TIPAKOL-909884 format. One record per residue: residue in one letter; x, y, z of N, C-alpha, C in turn. Coordinates in pm, whole numbers, padded with zeros to 5 digits, always signed. Layout:
residues N
AXYZXYZXYZ ...
***
This chain:
residues 306
M+00422-02424+00143+00369-02337+00039+00382-02407-00097 S+00281-02392-00180+00284-02453-00312+00270-02345-00419 T+00320-02375-00538+00317-02280-00649+00178-02276-00710 I+00126-02156-00729-00006-02142-00791+00001-02078-00930 I+00103-01996-00955+00121-01933-01087+00265-01956-01133 T+00281-02002-01255+00414-02019-01314+00417-01950-01448 A+00507-01855-01463+00526-01786-01591+00664-01823-01645 Q+00666-01871-01768+00791-01914-01831+00812-01835-01959 G+00901-01736-01950+00938-01657-02067+00822-01587-02134 I+00724-01541-02055+00608-01479-02119+00639-01335-02159 S+00594-01302-02277+00597-01164-02327+00459-01133-02381 K+00423-01005-02371+00297-00961-02428+00317-00824-02488 W+00284-00813-02614+00295-00683-02678+00165-00650-02751 F+00140-00520-02759+00024-00467-02829+00076-00376-02940 G+00080-00428-03063+00144-00352-03170+00292-00336-03138 E+00338-00211-03131+00478-00185-03100+00503-00164-02951 V+00398-00171-02870+00411-00151-02726+00435-00285-02657 V+00548-00295-02587+00581-00418-02514+00537-00401-02369 A+00433-00475-02330+00380-00464-02194+00456-00554-02097 L+00492-00674-02141+00573-00766-02061+00681-00824-02150 N+00800-00844-02093+00913-00888-02173+00988-01001-02103 D+00969-01123-02153+01043-01240-02106+01037-01256-01954 V+00915-01264-01903+00894-01275-01758+00898-01422-01715 N+00986-01451-01619+00994-01583-01558+00973-01566-01407 V+00865-01625-01356+00837-01608-01213+00744-01719-01166 E+00761-01759-01042+00669-01851-00977+00612-01783-00854 I+00481-01788-00839+00413-01726-00725+00345-01835-00644 S+00373-01835-00514+00321-01939-00427+00199-01891-00349 T+00141-01979-00269+00026-01946-00188+00061-01837-00087 G-00041-01773-00032-00021-01663+00061-00049-01530-00005 V-00009-01422+00059-00029-01287+00005+00099-01242-00065 T+00086-01203-00190+00200-01156-00270+00171-01017-00323 G+00269-00928-00311+00256-00795-00366+00314-00789-00507 L+00233-00745-00602+00278-00724-00740+00304-00575-00753 L+00431-00539-00750+00470-00400-00730+00538-00342-00852 G+00501-00219-00886+00566-00151-00996+00495-00021-01027 A+00564+00067-01096+00505+00195-01134+00393+00173-01235 N+00312+00276-01258+00210+00268-01361+00276+00238-01495 G+00223+00139-01566+00282+00100-01694+00390-00005-01683 A+00413-00058-01562+00519-00159-01544+00478-00296-01596 G+00348-00319-01614+00301-00448-01664+00217-00527-01566 K+00181-00465-01454+00107-00537-01349-00030-00584-01399 S-00109-00493-01455-00243-00530-01500-00238-00629-01616 T-00139-00616-01702-00124-00711-01812-00095-00850-01758 F-00009-00860-01658+00021-00990-01597-00105-01051-01538 I-00184-00970-01467-00307-01020-01406-00404-01069-01514 K-00419-00994-01623-00513-01033-01727-00467-01158-01801 L-00337-01179-01808-00286-01306-01863-00323-01421-01770 A-00310-01398-01639-00343-01503-01542-00493-01530-01539 L-00573-01429-01575-00719-01446-01581-00766-01505-01713 G-00672-01527-01805-00708-01581-01935-00770-01481-02029 L-00767-01353-01993-00825-01250-02079-00734-01218-02197 Y-00605-01235-02179-00508-01217-02285-00437-01350-02311 R-00392-01366-02433-00306-01479-02469-00162-01427-02477 P-00065-01497-02419+00074-01448-02428+00119-01438-02573 S+00193-01333-02603+00252-01322-02737+00364-01423-02753 R+00427-01456-02642+00533-01558-02642+00545-01616-02503 G+00584-01741-02491+00600-01805-02361+00470-01867-02313 S+00471-01913-02188+00353-01980-02133+00330-01937-01989 L+00203-01938-01948+00166-01906-01811+00061-02007-01765 S+00083-02064-01647-00012-02159-01593-00059-02114-01455 V-00184-02144-01425-00244-02118-01294-00299-02251-01244 F-00258-02291-01125-00292-02423-01073-00249-02533-01169 G-00137-02509-01238-00080-02611-01326-00139-02619-01464 E-00235-02532-01499-00298-02536-01630-00305-02396-01689 S-00318-02390-01820-00339-02262-01886-00476-02208-01850 P-00486-02079-01813-00617-02024-01777-00703-01985-01897 R-00646-01979-02015-00717-01931-02132-00832-02025-02168 N-00957-01975-02162-01077-02052-02193-01087-02180-02110 N-01032-02177-01990-01030-02295-01904-01119-02268-01782 M-01245-02309-01789-01340-02277-01684-01307-02346-01552 D-01243-02462-01559-01205-02530-01435-01107-02446-01354 V-01019-02374-01422-00923-02285-01355-00991-02154-01317 L-01063-02096-01410-01121-01963-01387-01224-01963-01274 R-01292-02075-01253-01391-02080-01146-01326-02081-01008 R-01194-02098-01003-01122-02097-00876-01058-01962-00847 I-01085-01862-00934-01021-01731-00924-01125-01623-00896 G-01092-01531-00805-01172-01411-00783-01093-01290-00829 Y-01163-01190-00882-01095-01074-00940-01165-00945-00901 C-01090-00855-00840-01139-00721-00810-01064-00624-00900 P-01126-00573-01006-01057-00485-01100-01030-00347-01042 E-00939-00276-01104-00906-00141-01057-01021-00044-01083 T-01086-00056-01197-01190+00039-01235-01327-00009-01187 D-01417+00087-01165-01553+00057-01124-01643+00038-01246 T-01729-00063-01241-01833-00080-01342-01958-00125-01269 F-02042-00029-01234-02162-00057-01156-02287-00003-01227 Y-02402-00064-01199-02531+00001-01219-02558+00073-01087 D-02548+00204-01087-02548+00277-00961-02678+00265-00883 N-02791+00239-00952-02917+00226-00879-02935+00086-00821 M-02842-00002-00848-02842-00136-00791-02782-00131-00651 T-02830-00212-00560-02771-00217-00426-02645-00303-00428 G-02565-00286-00324-02445-00367-00314-02476-00515-00308 Y-02580-00549-00233-02620-00690-00222-02662-00744-00358 E-02742-00666-00432-02788-00712-00564-02671-00733-00659 Y-02573-00645-00651-02455-00656-00736-02383-00788-00711 V-02360-00820-00584-02290-00944-00550-02377-01065-00584 Y-02505-01054-00556-02597-01165-00581-02601-01201-00729 W-02620-01102-00816-02638-01133-00958-02508-01179-01024 L-02394-01126-00979-02269-01178-01034-02248-01323-00990 S-02293-01357-00870-02284-01495-00824-02377-01586-00905 R-02494-01533-00941-02587-01610-01026-02527-01633-01164 Y-02465-01527-01222-02404-01543-01354-02287-01642-01348 W-02225-01650-01231-02114-01745-01212-02165-01889-01217 G-02295-01908-01183-02353-02041-01191-02420-02089-01064 M-02429-02004-00962-02492-02045-00838-02644-02049-00852 S-02706-02135-00772-02851-02135-00762-02894-02009-00687 A-03023-01975-00696-03072-01854-00629-03048-01862-00478 K-03077-01975-00419-03061-01990-00274-02914-01980-00234 H-02828-02045-00311-02684-02041-00281-02631-01899-00299 A-02675-01829-00403-02627-01694-00430-02670-01597-00319 E-02793-01615-00267-02838-01531-00157-02746-01544-00036 K-02716-01667+00000-02631-01691+00116-02489-01640+00090 A-02436-01666-00030-02300-01625-00062-02287-01473-00061 A-02388-01403-00113-02384-01257-00117-02388-01199+00024 E-02474-01255+00108-02482-01206+00247-02351-01229+00321 E-02293-01348+00305-02168-01379+00374-02053-01294+00322 A-02048-01269+00191-01940-01188+00134-01952-01043+00180 C-02073-00990+00184-02093-00853+00232-02054-00841+00380 D-02086-00944+00456-02048-00943+00597-01896-00949+00613 R-01831-01028+00529-01686-01044+00539-01612-00913+00514 V-01666-00829+00426-01601-00700+00397-01665-00587+00478 R-01746-00624+00578-01809-00529+00670-01898-00429+00597 M-01985-00484+00511-02081-00401+00439-02225-00441+00466 T-02248-00524+00568-02384-00572+00595-02482-00458+00618 E-02442-00357+00695-02533-00247+00728-02570-00162+00608 R-02484-00162+00504-02511-00078+00387-02540-00158+00261 M-02547-00289+00270-02557-00370+00148-02690-00350+00076 D-02793-00302+00144-02922-00280+00079-02941-00137+00031 D-02835-00055+00042-02840+00083-00009-02791+00086-00153 P-02839+00182-00233-02792+00194-00372-02641+00223-00376 I-02573+00165-00473-02429+00184-00486-02396+00330-00511 E-02488+00405-00574-02461+00546-00602-02445+00627-00474 E-02488+00573-00361-02472+00641-00233-02344+00599-00159 Y-02268+00509-00217-02148+00457-00151-02031+00553-00165 S-01945+00554-00064-01816+00621-00075-01723+00535-00160 K-01607+00591-00194-01509+00516-00272-01468+00389-00198 G-01448+00399-00067-01408+00282+00010-01514+00174+00010 M-01641+00213+00017-01750+00116+00013-01757+00047-00122 R-01736+00125-00228-01739+00067-00362-01626-00035-00379 Q-01508-00003-00322-01397-00098-00328-01431-00225-00252 R-01492-00210-00136-01524-00327-00055-01631-00415-00121 I-01728-00353-00188-01832-00434-00251-01774-00504-00374 K-01674-00444-00439-01606-00514-00548-01533-00637-00496 I-01470-00622-00380-01401-00737-00321-01502-00843-00277 A-01619-00798-00230-01722-00892-00189-01765-00982-00305 Q-01782-00924-00424-01823-01007-00537-01712-01105-00575 A-01587-01066-00553-01476-01158-00582-01468-01270-00480 L-01511-01242-00357-01504-01342-00249-01625-01434-00247 A-01735-01392-00308-01861-01466-00297-01850-01609-00347 T-01763-01632-00444-01749-01767-00500-01646-01850-00424 D-01595-01796-00313-01496-01864-00229-01377-01912-00312 P-01306-01818-00376-01198-01857-00469-01074-01908-00396 D-00996-01986-00468-00866-02031-00416-00759-01925-00439 L-00783-01835-00533-00688-01729-00566-00764-01601-00591 L-00719-01493-00529-00787-01364-00539-00691-01258-00591 F-00730-01190-00699-00653-01079-00753-00718-00948-00712 L-00639-00859-00651-00685-00726-00615-00598-00625-00691 D-00657-00562-00791-00581-00469-00876-00597-00327-00821 E-00489-00274-00764-00486-00140-00705-00604-00119-00608 P-00620-00203-00506-00738-00194-00419-00742-00068-00333 M-00626-00002-00312-00625+00119-00230-00642+00248-00310 A-00657+00236-00441-00664+00355-00527-00782+00444-00488 G-00754+00570-00462-00858+00668-00436-00916+00667-00296 L-00866+00581-00208-00923+00573-00074-00865+00681+00016 D-00946+00728+00110-00897+00822+00209-00820+00743+00316 P-00750+00812+00409-00669+00740+00509-00744+00633+00586 Q-00868+00662+00626-00944+00562+00700-00976+00442+00610 G-01012+00471+00485-01042+00363+00391-00921+00275+00365 R-00803+00338+00359-00681+00259+00338-00655+00167+00456 E-00672+00218+00576-00650+00135+00694-00747+00017+00695 E-00872+00042+00658-00970-00066+00654-00932-00169+00548 M-00880-00122+00434-00841-00214+00328-00719-00296+00369 F-00622-00231+00436-00506-00305+00486-00551-00417+00579 S-00641-00384+00670-00690-00482+00767-00761-00597+00697 L-00841-00565+00596-00916-00668+00524-00821-00763+00451 I-00721-00710+00383-00628-00796+00309-00548-00883+00405 Q-00502-00824+00516-00430-00903+00615-00518-01013+00672 E-00645-00982+00694-00741-01081+00745-00760-01195+00645 L-00769-01161+00516-00784-01265+00414-00662-01357+00413 G-00543-01297+00422-00422-01378+00427-00418-01467+00549 D-00457-01413+00664-00459-01491+00788-00559-01606+00781 N-00664-01589+00700-00767-01693+00688-00737-01793+00576 G-00615-01788+00522-00572-01890+00428-00594-01860+00282 Y-00640-01738+00248-00658-01704+00108-00523-01675+00042 S-00512-01714-00085-00398-01670-00166-00440-01543-00237 V-00369-01434-00211-00409-01302-00261-00290-01239-00333 I-00315-01187-00450-00214-01109-00523-00262-00965-00528 V-00186-00877-00464-00222-00737-00451-00134-00655-00544 S-00195-00592-00641-00121-00505-00734-00121-00362-00681 S-00004-00298-00682+00004-00160-00635+00128-00092-00691 H+00120+00039-00707+00238+00117-00743+00289+00196-00623 I+00223+00179-00508+00264+00249-00386+00340+00152-00298 L+00466+00181-00272+00554+00087-00204+00509+00054-00063 Y+00474+00156+00015+00442+00129+00155+00312+00050+00168 E+00223+00061+00067+00100-00016+00071+00129-00165+00070 V+00223-00205-00014+00258-00347-00023+00324-00393+00106 E+00412-00310+00161+00479-00347+00286+00380-00367+00400 R+00267-00297+00395+00170-00309+00503+00099-00444+00505 V+00092-00511+00390+00014-00635+00383+00096-00760+00361 T+00221-00749+00316+00303-00867+00292+00450-00829+00280 D+00538-00925+00306+00680-00903+00281+00728-00985+00162 N+00632-01046+00089+00665-01123-00030+00623-01044-00153 V+00719-01008-00238+00689-00917-00348+00749-00965-00480 V+00684-00922-00588+00738-00931-00723+00752-00789-00773 L+00875-00747-00804+00900-00611-00851+00906-00611-01003 L+00815-00537-01066+00814-00522-01212+00863-00383-01250 F+00942-00380-01355+00992-00252-01406+01000-00259-01557 Q+00922-00175-01623+00918-00169-01770+00896-00307-01830 G+00803-00382-01771+00764-00510-01826+00851-00628-01789 S+00952-00606-01708+01042-00715-01669+01043-00730-01517 V+01072-00853-01470+01083-00878-01327+01223-00836-01281 M+01225-00736-01191+01352-00690-01136+01398-00777-01019 A+01301-00824-00939+01335-00907-00824+01207-00975-00775 H+01226-01085-00702+01112-01162-00652+01154-01235-00525 G+01074-01222-00421+01102-01294-00297+01065-01211-00176 K+01116-01252-00060+01094-01178+00062+01169-01045+00054 V+01110-00942+00114+01173-00810+00109+01316-00815+00160 R+01338-00883+00272+01473-00886+00328+01568-00969+00243 E+01514-01072+00174+01598-01150+00083+01639-01064-00036 I+01543-00986-00087+01575-00897-00198+01674-00790-00153 R+01655-00745-00030+01746-00643+00024+01889-00695+00028 S+01907-00826+00049+02042-00883+00056+02111-00880-00080 L+02031-00863-00189+02091-00853-00322+02178-00729-00335 I+02153-00629-00252+02227-00503-00265+02309-00473-00140 D+02358-00581-00076+02439-00559+00043+02568-00482+00015 S+02611-00484-00112+02730-00405-00144+02700-00257-00147 H+02572-00224-00151+02531-00084-00147+02528-00037-00002 P+02588+00075+00031+02591+00119+00171+02451+00136+00231 H+02434+00088+00353+02312+00108+00428+02321+00239+00505 T+02210+00309+00512+02205+00433+00589+02123+00409+00715 I+02184+00439+00830+02118+00419+00959+02106+00553+01029 H+01985+00587+01072+01961+00709+01148+01953+00675+01296 V+02031+00747+01376+02030+00725+01520+01992+00856+01588 D+01881+00855+01659+01838+00972+01734+01887+00959+01878 C+01957+01062+01923+02009+01061+02059+02040+01204+02102 N+02071+01220+02229+02100+01353+02283+02249+01379+02299 A+02331+01289+02244+02477+01305+02253+02539+01262+02121 T+02500+01330+02012+02545+01288+01879+02695+01298+01862 R+02759+01403+01921+02903+01419+01907+02978+01305+01975 A+02934+01270+02094+02998+01160+02167+02976+01028+02093 L+02857+01009+02036+02829+00886+01963+02914+00879+01836 A+02929+00992+01767+03013+00995+01647+03158+00962+01682 A+03206+01014+01794+03343+00984+01837+03360+00835+01864 H+03255+00772+01915+03261+00629+01943+03275+00547+01815 F+03210+00593+01706+03209+00516+01581+03313+00562+01479 I+03387+00666+01508+03474+00726+01408+03579+00628+01355 H+03624+00536+01439+03726+00440+01397+03671+00299+01377 D+03538+00286+01377+03476+00154+01358+03494+00111+01212 P+03556-00006+01187+03580-00050+01048+03453-00075+00969 A+03338-00094+01036+03213-00117+00966+03150+00011+00915 V+03200+00126+00961+03141+00255+00927+03216+00321+00812 L+03142+00363+00710+03202+00433+00596+03213+00582+00622 N+03107+00642+00671+03114+00784+00706+03001+00821+00801 L+03017+00936+00865+02920+00985+00964+02876+01125+00925 D+02752+01156+00957+02701+01290+00928+02599+01325+01036 F+02571+01455+01046+02476+01502+01147+02354+01563+01079 E+02238+01537+01137+02115+01606+01097+02061+01677+01221 G+02086+01804+01229+02048+01879+01348+02133+01839+01466 D+02081+01863+01584+02157+01835+01706+02126+01699+01767 T+02024+01630+01713+01980+01507+01781+01980+01384+01691 R+02040+01393+01573+02042+01276+01485+02180+01257+01423 L+02231+01134+01433+02356+01095+01369+02322+01000+01254 V+02377+01027+01136+02356+00943+01019+02481+00860+00995 I+02465+00728+01000+02577+00636+00982+02558+00562+00850 R+02663+00557+00768+02659+00478+00645+02760+00364+00659 T+02710+00242+00629+02792+00125+00652+02771+00021+00543 K+02875-00058+00513+02863-00172+00423+02850-00303+00500 D+02853-00291+00631+02840-00409+00717+02733-00380+00822 P+02605-00380+00782+02499-00340+00875+02489-00430+00998 N+02517-00559+00984+02506-00648+01099+02605-00609+01208 A+02731-00583+01168+02833-00542+01265+02799-00406+01325 C+02747-00316+01240+02714-00182+01288+02597-00187+01386 Y+02497-00269+01355+02383-00283+01447+02426-00344+01579 A+02521-00439+01573+02569-00500+01697+02633-00395+01787 S+02713-00307+01726+02775-00199+01804+02672-00101+01857 L+02572-00071+01772+02467+00022+01815+02386-00034+01931 N+02361-00163+01928+02285-00224+02038+02361-00211+02170 E+02492-00219+02162+02573-00206+02283+02569-00063+02337 V+02587+00034+02248+02591+00173+02295+02452+00221+02337 A+02347+00162+02279+02211+00203+02316+02181+00173+02462 L+02255+00078+02517+02234+00042+02658+02308+00135+02753 K+02397+00219+02697+02475+00307+02783+02402+00441+02801 P+02375+00479+02923+02293+00599+02949+02358+00728+02899 E+02490+00733+02886+02554+00858+02847+02521+00899+02702 F+02479+00803+02618+02448+00838+02480+02300+00875+02461 E+02215+00832+02551+02072+00866+02548+02010+00839+02410 V+02031+00718+02358+01975+00679+02229+01825+00656+02243 T+01746+00724+02160+01600+00710+02167+01541+00634+02049 R+01616+00626+01937+01560+00559+01819+01671+00522+01723 I+01661+00401+01665+01753+00355+01561+01667+00313+01443 H+01696+00372+01327+01613+00345+01209+01702+00332+01086 C+01687+00218+01014+01762+00198+00889+01678+00247+00773 A+01716+00358+00717+01637+00420+00609+01636+00335+00483 D+01736+00246+00466+01745+00167+00345+01674+00033+00356 D+01627-00003+00474+01568-00134+00495+01420-00132+00464 N+01385-00090+00344+01245-00088+00303+01236-00102+00151 L+01114-00120+00100+01096-00143-00042+01137-00025-00128 Q+01119+00096-00077+01156+00213-00156+01304+00210-00189 A+01387+00181-00090+01531+00177-00112+01567+00064-00208 V+01504-00052-00190+01532-00165-00278+01493-00132-00421 F+01372-00079-00439+01323-00049-00573+01410+00057-00641 D+01437+00167-00568+01517+00274-00626+01655+00223-00669 Y+01714+00139-00585+01848+00091-00617+01847-00003-00738 L+01748-00093-00743+01746-00193-00849+01718-00133-00987 V+01642-00024-00992+01605+00032-01123+01699+00142-01169 K+01797+00178-01086+01891+00282-01127+02021+00222-01176 
***
């Protein structure tokens, strides 16, 4: 993996509003989740990387160069913005075609690129229909098609799941995973934690304009190993299972949720999981499910910002 974006002490403010504050981060190839609540600085970071903003302080490079007014860099980037800006009576194909022409393609090249991009996002059957007839999911996909038409080395997707229904979200998850599998470097901005987990385990966590953590989800999770892990165990013999763990040095405390779930809190999850794996094999405990409630982005994010 190689570094594609390097931010060194970048800050960006608008009047008295600080959008980013002393951000230092390196982003490598592959799919990366840019995660944070609304107003955390995600869109500002993307627009700095697109050269649309100049840093108020610090420096940011893409492919080793500043993106500001740098066409050699910008021509290698695709961008799917969060907001829609369409001529609704234009077809999806026409939208992709003309943006490709404005990018600098010949008419023949743009025709082929538009057709291939629409096919890649599974819009071939509807690409000749007016955009005003598209669902929200179709509009999102045609926006991604225009970003893919130039075959970029780096693709920014700003809140690509916003407003989609469940089926549309599943289709978008599949598309992003497919792009990653096909070698694209993709940065997915989202404020929804599980959305990022669905497409990548490599994340940058932003909070109030600052980077809270960066890396693999499990690596970030190791930053808070001193924080007790909560493990849910579903079984048909919770009392017997609790008795088994009552004197285990890895266990801090035990609790019950109904008659079929034991909640274990531990500061040594590896030792606790080892014990659980052993008892799960014993028929008298009838263990049906083991789930660590803290082993996800929500737990990491909540802990780091509190």
